[in-house]
Each structure stands twice: as structure tokens, then as C-alpha cells.
FIKOLZA-1660 file (N, C-alpha, C; in steps of 0.1 Angstrom, whole numbers, plus 5000, padded with zeros to 4 digits):
% residues 193
   i   px   py   pz ch aa at
   1 3503 2559 4279  A  M  N
   1 3488 2557 4278  A  M CA
   1 3485 2558 4263  A  M  C
   2 3478 2548 4259  A  S  N
   2 3474 2547 4245  A  S CA
   2 3461 2554 4242  A  S  C
   3 3460 2558 4229  A  D  N
   3 3448 2565 4225  A  D CA
   3 3437 2555 4223  A  D  C
   4 3426 2556 4230  A  T  N
   4 3415 2547 4229  A  T CA
   4 3403 2552 4220  A  T  C
   5 3405 2563 4213  A  R  N
   5 3395 2568 4204  A  R CA
   5 3395 2560 4191  A  R  C
   6 3383 2557 4186  A  P  N
   6 3382 2549 4174  A  P CA
   6 3388 2556 4162  A  P  C
   7 3395 2549 4154  A  F  N
   7 3401 2554 4141  A  F CA
   7 3409 2567 4143  A  F  C
   8 3414 2570 4155  A  G  N
   8 3422 2581 4157  A  G CA
   8 3415 2594 4155  A  G  C
   9 3402 2594 4158  A  L  N
   9 3394 2606 4157  A  L CA
   9 3398 2616 4168  A  L  C
  10 3397 2629 4165  A  P  N
  10 3401 2639 4175  A  P CA
  10 3391 2639 4186  A  P  C
  11 3395 2643 4198  A  D  N
  11 3386 2644 4209  A  D CA
  11 3377 2656 4207  A  D  C
  12 3367 2657 4216  A  G  N
  12 3357 2668 4215  A  G CA
  12 3362 2682 4214  A  G  C
  13 3372 2685 4222  A  Q  N
  13 3378 2699 4221  A  Q CA
  13 3385 2701 4208  A  Q  C
  14 3392 2692 4203  A  Q  N
  14 3399 2693 4190  A  Q CA
  14 3389 2694 4179  A  Q  C
  15 3379 2686 4179  A  A  N
  15 3368 2686 4169  A  A CA
  15 3361 2700 4169  A  A  C
  16 3358 2705 4181  A  G  N
  16 3352 2718 4182  A  G CA
  16 3361 2729 4177  A  G  C
  17 3374 2728 4179  A  N  N
  17 3383 2738 4174  A  N CA
  17 3384 2738 4159  A  N  C
  18 3384 2726 4153  A  L  N
  18 3384 2724 4139  A  L CA
  18 3371 2730 4132  A  L  C
  19 3360 2727 4139  A  I  N
  19 3347 2733 4134  A  I CA
  19 3348 2748 4134  A  I  C
  20 3353 2754 4145  A  M  N
  20 3353 2768 4146  A  M CA
  20 3363 2774 4136  A  M  C
  21 3374 2767 4133  A  V  N
  21 3383 2772 4122  A  V CA
  21 3376 2773 4109  A  V  C
  22 3368 2762 4106  A  A  N
  22 3361 2761 4093  A  A CA
  22 3350 2772 4093  A  A  C
  23 3343 2774 4104  A  I  N
  23 3333 2785 4104  A  I CA
  23 3339 2799 4102  A  I  C
  24 3351 2801 4109  A  H  N
  24 3358 2814 4107  A  H CA
  24 3362 2816 4093  A  H  C
  25 3367 2806 4087  A  G  N
  25 3371 2807 4073  A  G CA
  25 3359 2810 4064  A  G  C
  26 3349 2803 4066  A  W  N
  26 3337 2804 4057  A  W CA
  26 3331 2818 4060  A  W  C
  27 3330 2823 4072  A  A  N
  27 3325 2836 4075  A  A CA
  27 3334 2847 4069  A  A  C
  28 3347 2845 4069  A  L  N
  28 3356 2855 4064  A  L CA
  28 3354 2857 4049  A  L  C
  29 3349 2847 4042  A  S  N
  29 3346 2849 4028  A  S CA
  29 3336 2859 4025  A  S  C
  30 3328 2863 4035  A  M  N
  30 3318 2873 4033  A  M CA
  30 3323 2886 4040  A  M  C
  31 3330 2885 4051  A  E  N
  31 3334 2896 4059  A  E CA
  31 3343 2906 4051  A  E  C
  32 3351 2901 4042  A  V  N
  32 3360 2910 4034  A  V CA
  32 3352 2919 4025  A  V  C
  33 3340 2915 4021  A  F  N
  33 3331 2923 4013  A  F CA
  33 3322 2932 4021  A  F  C
  34 3320 2929 4033  A  L  N
  34 3310 2936 4042  A  L CA
  34 3317 2946 4051  A  L  C
  35 3330 2946 4052  A  R  N
  35 3337 2954 4062  A  R CA
  35 3350 2960 4057  A  R  C
  36 3355 2970 4064  A  R  N
  36 3368 2976 4061  A  R CA
  36 3376 2978 4074  A  R  C
  37 3388 2982 4073  A  E  N
  37 3397 2985 4084  A  E CA
  37 3399 2973 4093  A  E  C
  38 3402 2961 4088  A  F  N
  38 3405 2950 4096  A  F CA
  38 3418 2952 4104  A  F  C
  39 3419 2944 4115  A  G  N
  39 3431 2944 4122  A  G CA
  39 3442 2937 4113  A  G  C
  40 3454 2940 4116  A  S  N
  40 3465 2935 4107  A  S CA
  40 3466 2919 4107  A  S  C
  41 3462 2913 4118  A  R  N
  41 3463 2898 4119  A  R CA
  41 3450 2891 4118  A  R  C
  42 3439 2898 4115  A  Y  N
  42 3426 2892 4115  A  Y CA
  42 3424 2881 4104  A  Y  C
  43 3428 2885 4092  A  I  N
  43 3426 2875 4081  A  I CA
  43 3435 2863 4082  A  I  C
  44 3448 2866 4083  A  G  N
  44 3457 2855 4085  A  G CA
  44 3456 2843 4076  A  G  C
  45 3457 2831 4082  A  A  N
  45 3457 2818 4075  A  A CA
  45 3442 2815 4071  A  A  C
  46 3433 2822 4077  A  Y  N
  46 3419 2819 4074  A  Y CA
  46 3416 2823 4059  A  Y  C
  47 3423 2833 4054  A  G  N
  47 3422 2837 4040  A  G CA
  47 3426 2826 4031  A  G  C
  48 3436 2818 4035  A  A  N
  48 3440 2807 4026  A  A CA
  48 3430 2795 4027  A  A  C
  49 3423 2794 4038  A  L  N
  49 3413 2784 4040  A  L CA
  49 3401 2785 4031  A  L  C
  50 3397 2797 4027  A  V  N
  50 3385 2799 4019  A  V CA
  50 3386 2792 4005  A  V  C
  51 3397 2793 3998  A  P  N
  51 3398 2786 3985  A  P CA
  51 3396 2771 3987  A  P  C
  52 3401 2765 3998  A  I  N
  52 3400 2751 4001  A  I CA
  52 3385 2748 4003  A  I  C
  53 3378 2756 4011  A  I  N
  53 3364 2754 4013  A  I CA
  53 3356 2755 4000  A  I  C
  54 3360 2764 3992  A  I  N
  54 3353 2766 3979  A  I CA
  54 3355 2753 3970  A  I  C
  55 3368 2749 3970  A  L  N
  55 3371 2737 3962  A  L CA
  55 3363 2724 3967  A  L  C
  56 3362 2723 3980  A  L  N
  56 3355 2712 3986  A  L CA
  56 3340 2713 3982  A  L  C
  57 3334 2725 3983  A  Q  N
  57 3320 2726 3979  A  Q CA
  57 3319 2724 3964  A  Q  C
  58 3328 2728 3956  A  A  N
  58 3327 2726 3941  A  A CA
  58 3326 2711 3938  A  A  C
  59 3333 2703 3946  A  M  N
  59 3333 2689 3943  A  M CA
  59 3319 2683 3944  A  M  C
  60 3310 2690 3952  A  M  N
  60 3296 2685 3954  A  M CA
  60 3287 2689 3943  A  M  C
  61 3291 2697 3933  A  W  N
  61 3283 2702 3923  A  W CA
  61 3287 2697 3909  A  W  C
  62 3289 2685 3908  A  E  N
  62 3293 2679 3895  A  E CA
  62 3283 2682 3884  A  E  C
  63 3287 2687 3873  A  G  N
  63 3278 2690 3862  A  G CA
  63 3272 2704 3862  A  G  C
  64 3274 2711 3873  A  Q  N
  64 3269 2725 3874  A  Q CA
  64 3280 2735 3869  A  Q  C
  65 3275 2747 3866  A  D  N
  65 3285 2757 3861  A  D CA
  65 3291 2763 3874  A  D  C
  66 3304 2760 3875  A  L  N
  66 3312 2765 3887  A  L CA
  66 3320 2777 3885  A  L  C
  67 3319 2783 3873  A  R  N
  67 3326 2795 3870  A  R CA
  67 3323 2806 3879  A  R  C
  68 3310 2809 3882  A  P  N
  68 3307 2820 3892  A  P CA
  68 3314 2818 3906  A  P  C
  69 3314 2805 3910  A  L  N
  69 3320 2802 3923  A  L CA
  69 3335 2805 3923  A  L  C
  70 3341 2801 3912  A  F  N
  70 3356 2803 3911  A  F CA
  70 3359 2818 3909  A  F  C
  71 3350 2825 3902  A  L  N
  71 3352 2839 3900  A  L CA
  71 3351 2846 3914  A  L  C
  72 3341 2842 3922  A  F  N
  72 3339 2847 3936  A  F CA
  72 3352 2844 3944  A  F  C
  73 3358 2833 3942  A  C  N
  73 3371 2830 3949  A  C CA
  73 3382 2839 3945  A  C  C
  74 3383 2842 3933  A  G  N
  74 3393 2851 3928  A  G CA
  74 3391 2865 3933  A  G  C
  75 3378 2870 3933  A  V  N
  75 3375 2883 3938  A  V CA
  75 3378 2884 3953  A  V  C
  76 3375 2873 3960  A  F  N
  76 3377 2872 3974  A  F CA
  76 3392 2874 3977  A  F  C
  77 3401 2867 3970  A  L  N
  77 3415 2868 3972  A  L CA
  77 3420 2882 3969  A  L  C
  78 3414 2889 3959  A  V  N
  78 3418 2903 3956  A  V CA
  78 3414 2912 3968  A  V  C
  79 3402 2910 3974  A  F  N
  79 3397 2918 3985  A  F CA
  79 3406 2915 3997  A  F  C
  80 3410 2902 3999  A  C  N
  80 3419 2899 4010  A  C CA
  80 3433 2907 4009  A  C  C
  81 3438 2907 3997  A  G  N
  81 3450 2915 3994  A  G CA
  81 3448 2929 3997  A  G  C
  82 3437 2935 3993  A  G  N
  82 3434 2949 3996  A  G CA
  82 3433 2952 4010  A  G  C
  83 3426 2943 4018  A  A  N
  83 3425 2944 4032  A  A CA
  83 3438 2944 4039  A  A  C
  84 3447 2935 4034  A  R  N
  84 3460 2934 4040  A  R CA
  84 3468 2947 4037  A  R  C
  85 3468 2952 4025  A  L  N
  85 3475 2964 4022  A  L CA
  85 3469 2976 4029  A  L  C
  86 3456 2976 4031  A  D  N
  86 3450 2987 4039  A  D CA
  86 3455 2987 4054  A  D  C
  87 3456 2975 4059  A  A  N
  87 3461 2974 4073  A  A CA
  87 3475 2978 4074  A  A  C
  88 3483 2974 4065  A  L  N
  88 3497 2979 4065  A  L CA
  88 3499 2994 4063  A  L  C
  89 3491 2999 4054  A  W  N
  89 3491 3014 4052  A  W CA
  89 3487 3021 4065  A  W  C
  90 3476 3017 4071  A  R  N
  90 3472 3023 4083  A  R CA
  90 3482 3022 4094  A  R  C
  91 3488 3011 4096  A  A  N
  91 3499 3009 4106  A  A CA
  91 3511 3018 4103  A  A  C
  92 3514 3019 4091  A  R  N
  92 3526 3028 4087  A  R CA
  92 3523 3043 4090  A  R  C
  93 3510 3047 4089  A  H  N
  93 3506 3060 4091  A  H CA
  93 3501 3063 4105  A  H  C
  94 3504 3053 4114  A  G  N
  94 3501 3056 4128  A  G CA
  94 3487 3052 4133  A  G  C
  95 3479 3048 4124  A  E  N
  95 3465 3044 4128  A  E CA
  95 3465 3030 4133  A  E  C
  96 3462 3028 4146  A  M  N
  96 3463 3015 4152  A  M CA
  96 3449 3011 4157  A  M  C
  97 3446 2998 4155  A  N  N
  97 3434 2992 4161  A  N CA
  97 3439 2978 4166  A  N  C
  98 3430 2971 4172  A  H  N
  98 3433 2958 4177  A  H CA
  98 3438 2949 4165  A  H  C
  99 3448 2942 4166  A  T  N
  99 3453 2934 4155  A  T CA
  99 3444 2923 4150  A  T  C
 100 3434 2919 4159  A  Y  N
 100 3424 2909 4155  A  Y CA
 100 3411 2915 4153  A  Y  C
 101 3410 2929 4151  A  Y  N
 101 3397 2935 4149  A  Y CA
 101 3391 2930 4136  A  Y  C
 102 3378 2927 4137  A  S  N
 102 3371 2920 4126  A  S CA
 102 3365 2930 4116  A  S  C
 103 3369 2942 4117  A  G  N
 103 3365 2952 4107  A  G CA
 103 3353 2961 4110  A  G  C
 104 3353 2972 4104  A  R  N
 104 3341 2982 4105  A  R CA
 104 3331 2978 4095  A  R  C
 105 3319 2975 4099  A  P  N
 105 3308 2971 4090  A  P CA
 105 3303 2982 4081  A  P  C
 106 3303 2980 4068  A  L  N
 106 3299 2990 4059  A  L CA
 106 3284 2993 4060  A  L  C
 107 3276 2982 4063  A  L  N
 107 3261 2983 4064  A  L CA
 107 3257 2992 4076  A  L  C
 108 3266 2995 4085  A  R  N
 108 3262 3004 4096  A  R CA
 108 3258 3018 4091  A  R  C
 109 3263 3022 4080  A  A  N
 109 3259 3035 4074  A  A CA
 109 3244 3035 4071  A  A  C
 110 3238 3024 4068  A  F  N
 110 3224 3023 4066  A  F CA
 110 3215 3021 4078  A  F  C
 111 3222 3017 4089  A  F  N
 111 3216 3014 4102  A  F CA
 111 3223 3022 4113  A  F  C
 112 3223 3035 4113  A  P  N
 112 3231 3043 4122  A  P CA
 112 3226 3041 4137  A  P  C
 113 3214 3037 4139  A  W  N
 113 3209 3036 4152  A  W CA
 113 3213 3022 4159  A  W  C
 114 3219 3013 4151  A  C  N
 114 3224 3001 4156  A  C CA
 114 3239 3002 4160  A  C  C
 115 3242 2994 4170  A  T  N
 115 3256 2993 4174  A  T CA
 115 3264 2985 4163  A  T  C
 116 3277 2986 4164  A  E  N
 116 3285 2978 4154  A  E CA
 116 3283 2963 4157  A  E  C
 117 3282 2960 4169  A  S  N
 117 3279 2945 4173  A  S CA
 117 3266 2941 4167  A  S  C
 118 3255 2949 4168  A  A  N
 118 3242 2945 4163  A  A CA
 118 3242 2943 4148  A  A  C
 119 3249 2952 4141  A  V  N
 119 3250 2951 4127  A  V CA
 119 3257 2938 4123  A  V  C
 120 3268 2935 4130  A  K  N
 120 3276 2923 4127  A  K CA
 120 3268 2910 4130  A  K  C
 121 3260 2910 4141  A  K  N
 121 3253 2899 4146  A  K CA
 121 3240 2896 4138  A  K  C
 122 3233 2906 4134  A  F  N
 122 3220 2904 4128  A  F CA
 122 3219 2909 4113  A  F  C
 123 3223 2922 4111  A  V  N
 123 3221 2928 4098  A  V CA
 123 3229 2921 4087  A  V  C
 124 3242 2919 4090  A  E  N
 124 3251 2913 4080  A  E CA
 124 3246 2898 4076  A  E  C
 125 3244 2889 4086  A  P  N
 125 3239 2876 4082  A  P CA
 125 3226 2876 4074  A  P  C
 126 3217 2884 4078  A  L  N
 126 3204 2885 4071  A  L CA
 126 3206 2890 4057  A  L  C
 127 3214 2900 4055  A  F  N
 127 3217 2906 4042  A  F CA
 127 3224 2895 4033  A  F  C
 128 3234 2888 4038  A  V  N
 128 3241 2878 4031  A  V CA
 128 3231 2867 4027  A  V  C
 129 3223 2863 4036  A  A  N
 129 3213 2852 4034  A  A CA
 129 3204 2856 4022  A  A  C
 130 3199 2868 4023  A  A  N
 130 3190 2873 4012  A  A CA
 130 3197 2873 3998  A  A  C
 131 3210 2877 3998  A  I  N
 131 3217 2876 3985  A  I CA
 131 3219 2862 3981  A  I  C
 132 3222 2853 3991  A  G  N
 132 3224 2839 3987  A  G CA
 132 3212 2833 3981  A  G  C
 133 3200 2836 3987  A  I  N
 133 3188 2831 3982  A  I CA
 133 3185 2836 3968  A  I  C
 134 3188 2848 3966  A  L  N
 134 3186 2854 3952  A  L CA
 134 3195 2848 3942  A  L  C
 135 3208 2845 3946  A  L  N
 135 3217 2839 3937  A  L CA
 135 3215 2825 3934  A  L  C
 136 3207 2818 3943  A  T  N
 136 3205 2804 3941  A  T CA
 136 3197 2801 3928  A  T  C
 137 3188 2810 3924  A  D  N
 137 3181 2808 3912  A  D CA
 137 3190 2809 3900  A  D  C
 138 3199 2818 3900  A  W  N
 138 3208 2821 3889  A  W CA
 138 3219 2810 3888  A  W  C
 139 3226 2807 3900  A  N  N
 139 3237 2797 3900  A  N CA
 139 3237 2790 3914  A  N  C
 140 3231 2778 3914  A  P  N
 140 3229 2771 3927  A  P CA
 140 3242 2769 3935  A  P  C
 141 3254 2766 3929  A  P  N
 141 3266 2764 3937  A  P CA
 141 3270 2777 3944  A  P  C
 142 3270 2788 3937  A  L  N
 142 3273 2801 3944  A  L CA
 142 3263 2805 3954  A  L  C
 143 3250 2804 3950  A  G  N
 143 3239 2808 3959  A  G CA
 143 3239 2800 3972  A  G  C
 144 3241 2787 3971  A  I  N
 144 3242 2778 3984  A  I CA
 144 3254 2782 3992  A  I  C
 145 3265 2784 3985  A  Y  N
 145 3278 2788 3992  A  Y CA
 145 3275 2801 4000  A  Y  C
 146 3269 2811 3994  A  V  N
 146 3267 2824 4000  A  V CA
 146 3257 2822 4012  A  V  C
 147 3247 2814 4010  A  T  N
 147 3237 2812 4020  A  T CA
 147 3243 2805 4032  A  T  C
 148 3251 2795 4030  A  F  N
 148 3258 2789 4041  A  F CA
 148 3268 2798 4048  A  F  C
 149 3274 2807 4040  A  S  N
 149 3283 2817 4045  A  S CA
 149 3276 2826 4055  A  S  C
 150 3263 2829 4052  A  S  N
 150 3256 2837 4062  A  S CA
 150 3254 2830 4075  A  S  C
 151 3252 2817 4075  A  C  N
 151 3251 2810 4087  A  C CA
 151 3264 2810 4094  A  C  C
 152 3275 2808 4087  A  A  N
 152 3288 2808 4093  A  A CA
 152 3291 2822 4099  A  A  C
 153 3287 2832 4092  A  L  N
 153 3289 2846 4097  A  L CA
 153 3282 2848 4110  A  L  C
 154 3269 2843 4111  A  F  N
 154 3261 2844 4123  A  F CA
 154 3268 2837 4134  A  F  C
 155 3273 2824 4132  A  M  N
 155 3279 2817 4142  A  M CA
 155 3292 2823 4147  A  M  C
 156 3300 2828 4137  A  R  N
 156 3313 2834 4141  A  R CA
 156 3311 2846 4150  A  R  C
 157 3302 2855 4146  A  V  N
 157 3300 2867 4154  A  V CA
 157 3295 2863 4168  A  V  C
 158 3286 2854 4169  A  H  N
 158 3280 2850 4182  A  H CA
 158 3291 2843 4190  A  H  C
 159 3299 2835 4184  A  S  N
 159 3310 2828 4192  A  S CA
 159 3320 2838 4197  A  S  C
 160 3323 2848 4189  A  A  N
 160 3332 2859 4194  A  A CA
 160 3326 2867 4206  A  A  C
 161 3313 2869 4205  A  E  N
 161 3306 2876 4216  A  E CA
 161 3306 2868 4228  A  E  C
 162 3303 2855 4227  A  M  N
 162 3304 2846 4239  A  M CA
 162 3317 2846 4245  A  M  C
 163 3328 2845 4237  A  W  N
 163 3342 2845 4242  A  W CA
 163 3344 2858 4250  A  W  C
 164 3340 2870 4244  A  L  N
 164 3342 2883 4251  A  L CA
 164 3335 2883 4264  A  L  C
 165 3322 2878 4264  A  R  N
 165 3314 2878 4276  A  R CA
 165 3321 2869 4287  A  R  C
 166 3326 2857 4283  A  R  N
 166 3333 2849 4292  A  R CA
 166 3345 2855 4297  A  R  C
 167 3353 2862 4289  A  R  N
 167 3365 2868 4293  A  R CA
 167 3362 2880 4303  A  R  C
 168 3352 2887 4300  A  A  N
 168 3348 2898 4309  A  A CA
 168 3344 2892 4323  A  A  C
 169 3337 2881 4323  A  A  N
 169 3333 2875 4336  A  A CA
 169 3345 2870 4343  A  A  C
 170 3355 2865 4336  A  E  N
 170 3367 2861 4343  A  E CA
 170 3375 2872 4349  A  E  C
 171 3375 2884 4341  A  M  N
 171 3381 2896 4347  A  M CA
 171 3374 2901 4359  A  M  C
 172 3361 2900 4359  A  N  N
 172 3353 2904 4370  A  N CA
 172 3356 2895 4382  A  N  C
 173 3357 2882 4380  A  D  N
 173 3360 2873 4391  A  D CA
 173 3374 2876 4396  A  D  C
 174 3384 2879 4388  A  A  N
 174 3397 2882 4392  A  A CA
 174 3397 2895 4401  A  A  C
 175 3390 2905 4397  A  V  N
 175 3389 2917 4405  A  V CA
 175 3383 2914 4419  A  V  C
 176 3372 2906 4419  A  L  N
 176 3366 2903 4432  A  L CA
 176 3376 2895 4441  A  L  C
 177 3383 2885 4435  A  E  N
 177 3393 2878 4442  A  E CA
 177 3404 2886 4447  A  E  C
 178 3409 2896 4439  A  Q  N
 178 3419 2905 4444  A  Q CA
 178 3415 2914 4455  A  Q  C
 179 3402 2918 4455  A  Q  N
 179 3397 2926 4465  A  Q CA
 179 3396 2918 4478  A  Q  C
 180 3393 2905 4477  A  D  N
 180 3392 2897 4489  A  D CA
 180 3406 2895 4495  A  D  C
 181 3416 2892 4486  A  V  N
 181 3430 2890 4490  A  V CA
 181 3435 2903 4496  A  V  C
 182 3432 2914 4490  A  T  N
 182 3437 2927 4496  A  T CA
 182 3431 2929 4510  A  T  C
 183 3418 2926 4512  A  Q  N
 183 3412 2928 4525  A  Q CA
 183 3419 2918 4535  A  Q  C
 184 3422 2906 4531  A  R  N
 184 3428 2897 4540  A  R CA
 184 3442 2901 4544  A  R  C
 185 3449 2907 4534  A  F  N
 185 3463 2912 4536  A  F CA
 185 3462 2924 4546  A  F  C
 186 3452 2932 4545  A  R  N
 186 3451 2944 4554  A  R CA
 186 3448 2938 4568  A  R  C
 187 3439 2928 4569  A  N  N
 187 3436 2923 4582  A  N CA
 187 3448 2917 4589  A  N  C
 188 3457 2910 4581  A  L  N
 188 3469 2904 4587  A  L CA
 188 3478 2915 4592  A  L  C
 189 3479 2926 4585  A  R  N
 189 3488 2937 4590  A  R CA
 189 3482 2946 4600  A  R  C
 190 3469 2944 4602  A  G  N
 190 3462 2953 4612  A  G CA
 190 3457 2966 4607  A  G  C
 191 3457 2967 4593  A  D  N
 191 3452 2979 4587  A  D CA
 191 3437 2977 4585  A  D  C
 192 3429 2985 4592  A  Y  N
 192 3415 2983 4591  A  Y CA
 192 3408 2995 4584  A  Y  C
 193 3416 3004 4579  A  F  N
 193 3410 3016 4572  A  F CA
 193 3415 3017 4558  A  F  C
% end
């Protein structure tokens, strides 16, 4: 069967996956500054994607001062290295969390009445957006990058929440199906109690 898509474009599922990879990378560029105690595999290849995203954005700002954007990229890479070393240190000392844990939000200290999820979903994106807007007056390339990062952060956290909700619903369905199968098995054997 031949591919009938024009110009070899990816199908909808592949395109959606590529968009989510880009969103995750863009969001990660803020998460390393906002959180600590990441899972050992959370950053992964997404950390290498951020410099590519920054270079692509830099190409759109010809004639602007890009030094702050590239300095941000360097600091990001240092923070990624620190996060990786922290994860290795914690694993070596017996502290285990989920290997894809997205980190403990530092802003939660200022919002103790909020859940971790609420801080990640609402407080962090708003905080980053405010910083991005403030930075735009000083350096538009960096300010716009940070502002778009807040949008990516919002989308990343909400997509992760939707995935967990869907997974929990599937687990619930599996439990109900198993209860039905168990009841039918008991009926076949004549066990009614």
C-alpha cells in the first residue's frame, strides 16, 4: 500500500506526537528553574531539544541582541546537569521517586494551601508569563521565548493530567470487567456466595 499523504507529511497521530514533544521540550526549559527532585529519566532527550528550540527562535530575531537568549540556554544546560546529578545522588542514597516525576515545585512554598498539581497547572504558568512579559521590554527575544514557555508549560501539565485521568478511567474499566468475569466464573462453577 502506498502513502497517499501529500509531500510525505506525517499523519495526524504522528503530527500530534511531534507537537507534544516540542511542547514538552519548551516547557522543560522553565521546569528546571521552577522545580527540584526530578525523576531520573524525566529530562532525558528533551533537555537536548531545548537548545534546538532556542536556535530556531533566534533565527526569527535577526538584528536583535540574542546574547540574553543564549545565556539563558547555557544556564538551562547547567541546571539540567544539576538536576541529573541530584537524581543520581538521591538514587545512590536510596531516595526513590517515579523515574518520570516532573519535579517538586518550589513555588508551592508560597502557596501551601494549593496542591502540587494546582501549583504546576496554574501558579507556575502565570508566574512564568509575568516574568516573560516583564522581560519583553528589556529583551524581546528572551521575553517572547519565556512567555511562549509559559504556554507550553500550561499545555504540558494539562496534557499529563489528561493522560493520568484517562489511565485511571481505563484501570477502573479493567476492575469492573474483572468483577464481571469473576462473577461469571463463579456462576459457571456454581459458587453463589
